[in-house]
N, C-alpha and C positions, 0 to 999 in steps of 0.2 A: 614481088616475086621475080626471081632471076629468070632471064630468058633462056630457053633451051637452045643449044647450038644445033645447027643443021645435022651434024653428024650424030648427035645424041638422039635427035628425033628419028633419024633413019634406023638407028639401033633399036630403039623402043618400038618403032613402027613395024619392024620385021617381027618382033616378038609378039606384038599385039595381033598382027595379021595371022600368025601361026595359031594363036589361041582362039581367035574369033572374038565376037562381041561378048562382053562379060555376062550379060543377061542370058545369052544363048548358051554359053560354055559352061556356066556353073552347074546347071541341073545335070548335064551329061557327065560331069566329073564327081557328082555327089554319090560316093560309094556308101553302102549301108554301114551303120554303126555296129561294130561287133566286139569292141573292147569290153571285157567283163568287169563289173564292180568288185569281183573277188580279188582283183589286182590293185584295189584302191586302199588308201589308209583306213577307210571304214570297214573294208572287207565284205560289205554287203551293199545292196542298193537296188533300185527299181530297174536299172539298165536302160533308162530312157535316153534317146539320142540327145546329146547336149546342144545340138543346133536349135532345138525348140524349147530350151530351158533358159530362163533369165535369172533375176534376183527377186524372188517373191516377197522378201521382207523390205528391201530398199526401194524398189520401183514404185509401188503405190504410195509410199510415204513421201518420196521426193516429188512425185506428181502432185500430191496434196499441198506440199509447201509452195509449189509454183502457183497452184490455184488460189492459195491464200495470200499470195504476194509476199512471202516471207523470206525468199532466197537472199535478197540483199542484206537483210538484218542478220540472217544466219551466218553469212560470210563475214560480216563485221564482228560478230560474237566469237567466231572460231578463228579469227586471224591470229590471235596470240595463244591459241591452244597448240603447244609444241611438243611437250614431253610425254612419254608413256605414262608416268605416274601423276600427271597433272589432272586435277579435277576438271570436269566439264564446266564451261563458263555458266554463270547464272543468266537467266533470261531466255534460254533455248526453249522452243515449244516442247511441251511435255512428251508428245509422241516421238519427237526426234531425240530427246534426251534418253528415253527408254531404249530406243533402237541403238543408240551409240554406246550406252552402258553395256548392252549385250554384245555389240559388235566388237568392242575393244577387249573382250576377254579372250585369253589364249585358249585354244582347244584343250580338252582334258588330256589328250595324248601328247601335248607339247613336252619335250624333254629338255630341261634347263642345261643338263650336262652336254647334250649334243649342240645346243645353241651356242654355248660357250666355246665348244670345240670348233664350230663353224666360224666363229669370230677369229680364232687363231689361224684357221685355214685362209680366211680372207686377208689376214695380215701378211702372210707369207706369199700369197698368190695374187695379190691385188693387181699387179701389172697385167696379167693375163685376163683376169676377170673384168677389169675396167675396159680393156680392149675388146673382149668378146661380147660383153653385155652392152657396151656403148656403141662402138662402130659396127660390130657384127650383128648385134640385135637390131640396131637401127636400120641396117640394110635389109635384113630379113623382114622387118615389119613393113617396109615399103613394097615388098614383093608379096604381101598378103592383101589381095584386092579388097576384101571387106574392111580390113583395118585401114588401108590407105584411103579408101573412100570416106570412112567415118572420121578420120583425122582431117582430111582435106576440107570436108564440107561442114565440120564443126567449127566452133570459135577458134580452137587452137591452130587450125590450118592457116589462118590469116596472119599469125605471128609465130613462126616456127621456133624462133629463139626462145620465146616465152614458154611455148609448149614443151620443148625439149628440156628446158630448165626445170619445169614442174615435174616432168617425168623423171628427171634425174634425181629429184629430191627423194622419191621412193626408192629408186635403184641404189643410190648411195646410202640410204638409211639401212637397206638390207645388208650392205657390205660393211657397215660401221662396226667397230669393236663392241659397242654397247647397244647394238640393234634392238634387242628385246629386253635389255636391262631397264630398270626404272628410269634412268636418266637418258635413255635412248629415244628415238623418234619414229621407229618403224611402225608401231601400232597406230600412231597418229596419222602418219602418211598413208597407211593402208586404208584406214577408215575413211579419211577424206577422199581418197581415190575411189573407194566404193560409192560414195555419194556422187562424185563426178560422173562415174559410169551410169548411174541411175538418171542423172540429169541429161546426159547425152541421149539415153534411150527415150527420154521424154521429148527432147528438143528436135532431134534429127528427123523423126517422122513428119515434122511440120515443115521440113525443107523440101520444096519441089525439086530442087537440083539433086539432092541426095537420092530421093525416091526414084527419080528418072534413071539414074545410072546404076543404082545398087540392086534394084529389083527386090529389096527387102522391105519388111514392115517394121521391124524392130532391130536395132543394131546391138552389138556387144552381147552375144549369147554366151552361155557357159562354154561352148566350144570355142568361140572367139577368144575368150580369156585363156583357155587351155593352149590354144595355138600360140598366143603371145608368151605364155609361160614356157613353152618348149623352145622358143627362140632365145631364151635366157639360160636357165640352168642346164637343160638337156643339151642344147647346142654347145654351151661352154664346156661341159664335162666331156662331151665327145671330142671336141677339138683339143682340149688339154691332153687327153689320152693319145690322140693322134700325134701330138707333139712330144709324147713320151715324158711329160711332166710327172715326176714321181709323186703319187698320191696314195696314202695308206688307206686300207678299208675303213678305218674309223673316220678319217678325214672325208672320204667320199660319202659315207653315210651321213655325217654331220652337215655337209654342204647341201645334200638333198633335203635334209630335215628343215633347215632354215627356210628353204623355198616351199616345202610342204606347208609349214606354218603360215608363210606369207600368202600362199594360195587360199588357205582357209580364211585369213583375215580380209582378203579381197572379196570374199563372198562366193568363192568356188565351192561347190558342195564336196564334202569329204568323199562321196562315192565316186568322184571323178579325179581325185588327187592320187597320183601313182604312189604305191607303197614302197617300190624299189626302183633302182635304175633300170632293171630289166623291164619292169612294168611301164616305166616312163618311155623307154625306147620303143616298146611295142605300141603305145598310144601315139607317140610322136609319128611313127612310121605310118599310122593309119590316117591321122587327121591333117598332117602337114601337106601331103600331096594333093588332097582335095581342097585345100585352102590357099594354095600359092599360085602365083602367075603374074603377068604384067598388067598394068593399067597406066593410062596417061597421067593420072593423078599421082600414082606411085613414082613414076619417073620424075615428075616435077618435085615431089618431096625429097627424093634422093638427091637431086641436084642441089637443093637448098641445104640439106644436111652435109653434103660433101664440101660445099662452099664454106659452111660454118667451120667444119673441121680444118680446112685448108687455111682459113684466116687465123687459126690458133697457132700456126707454125710461123717460122720466120725465114722461110726459104724463098720468098717471093711468090706472087699469086699463082703463076702457071706451074712453077716447080712444085709448089706445095700441093696443088690440085692433082698433078700427075702422080705424086707419091700417094696421096689419099685414094685416088682411083685404084691404084695397084694394090694398096693395102686392103681396101674393101673387097676387091675381086679375090684376093688370096684368102680372106677370111670366109667368104660365103660361097665361093666357087663360081664357075663360069655361067651356069644356067641362071642363077639368081642375079648375078651381075648384069647379064644381058637383059633380063626382064626389067632391071632397074635402069637400063640405059647408061651404064657405066662404061666410059670409053676405055679401050685397051691402050696400054702404055708399053710400047715395044721394049724399052729398057727396064723399067721398074717391074714389069710383069715377070721378067726373068730373075731380077736381082732378089726380090723379096722372098720367093720360095726357096732360093738357094741360101740366103743368109739367115732367115728367121730361125730355122731349126738349130743352127750353130749358136745363135744368141741364147736360145732357150737352154741348150746344153751347157753353155758357159755360165749362165745365171744360176742354174740348178746346182752347178758345181760349187758355187759360192754360198748357197743357202745355209749349209750346215755350219759355216764359220760364225764365231761370236759376233753379235751385233748386226749381222747382215740382215736378218728378217726385220729387225727394228728400223734399220736404215732404209730398207726397201719400202716399208710401210710409210715412213715419213715422206719419201719421194712420191709414192703413189697417192697419198692423201693430199700432198701439195698440188699434184696434177689435178685431182678431182676438184679441189677448191678453186683452182684457177679456171677450170672449165665452167663451173657454176658462176663465178664472177664475170667471166666473159659473156656468158649467155644472158645474164641478168643486167648487164651494164652497171654493175655495182649497186643495183637497187635491191631492196628486200623483196624476196619472192616467196609466196606461199601457194599451196594448192588450194584453190577456191572453186566453188560451184559455178559453172558457166550459166549465163542467163540468156544467151542468144546463140544462133548458129553463125557460120561464116557470113560476115556482112555482105561481101561482094564476091560471089563465087567466080573463079577464073582469073582473079587478079592477084 
């Protein structure tokens, strides 16, 4: 774990002091759930507050796998299950096989035409989406106290490069041209992630460290997953519109649809999945304010993530970190950056907001030209592959079910 600088601790300490202790502050900030299921992809629902809803299909199943001592064998069997059209491996417990066969089915409302259109949108807008979902989404996630605490005290918190690499497998799968095609991997990564979430719900309540600081009984509720969802497509679409990236109504609808399908595949109930961008914005505006703020763990995780990002550049350690600090602050804004303990950079904090809109305008002027979208996609895809290779240290990495919490909290 990288040591926090004195300045970064002062930044985060001020934010933490303003909010107060997490356990005391969260109840005061818990506004009532008023978002209506009429705005969901299902159009109807019970209207239950998603803070108190988890995954009634996956959670008892995975808990049973732990009780039977089957998780290591399940991980071994699922290691080479990679493609959407690939049969499940032989030897899986019958109840797990039944669950996964059901979980891997696309919802009845999935539209293949929109999914293909989304792939084309990802092809031409990959630069923005990788930046917003990767750097922006990462910085937002560390400013979500419940998510930061769940990550920090789970197994992934002890090895953030591995954790980010595994998270990237799902994020990159959503953005792949073949995401939900038979030869894609998005279904596989989503189902595996759903099992991981159920495992964390089983394991973290056994951690005295997590229980002491979180004040929760069970992590990763339906609301927690929705909050994360909004730090990805909702945040990305808002920022691209602010940057005046030209997006047609069909592209906008398709990009929302691929994330609607992904939410369903991750186990989010259809009654919570927004049906339109207006519904998504309304839901995001309700649940993000009551779920964001500073934590010491979030600051530590931010420091690790920005160090990783800086190491991927070739400007030199300090210059790279300064640029990454300013880029992160530009993407998420001052409030989140301060919560995350991101240092201000007097030069870059002025340069990036001035230059980035011009770069977007220049790039968008080139998009209509022949071969430009294809070339842009090749560059964006190469960058994604490099990031994965860097994070995994050129080792094969797969999403697998954790069997322990963070071994030594605080280190």
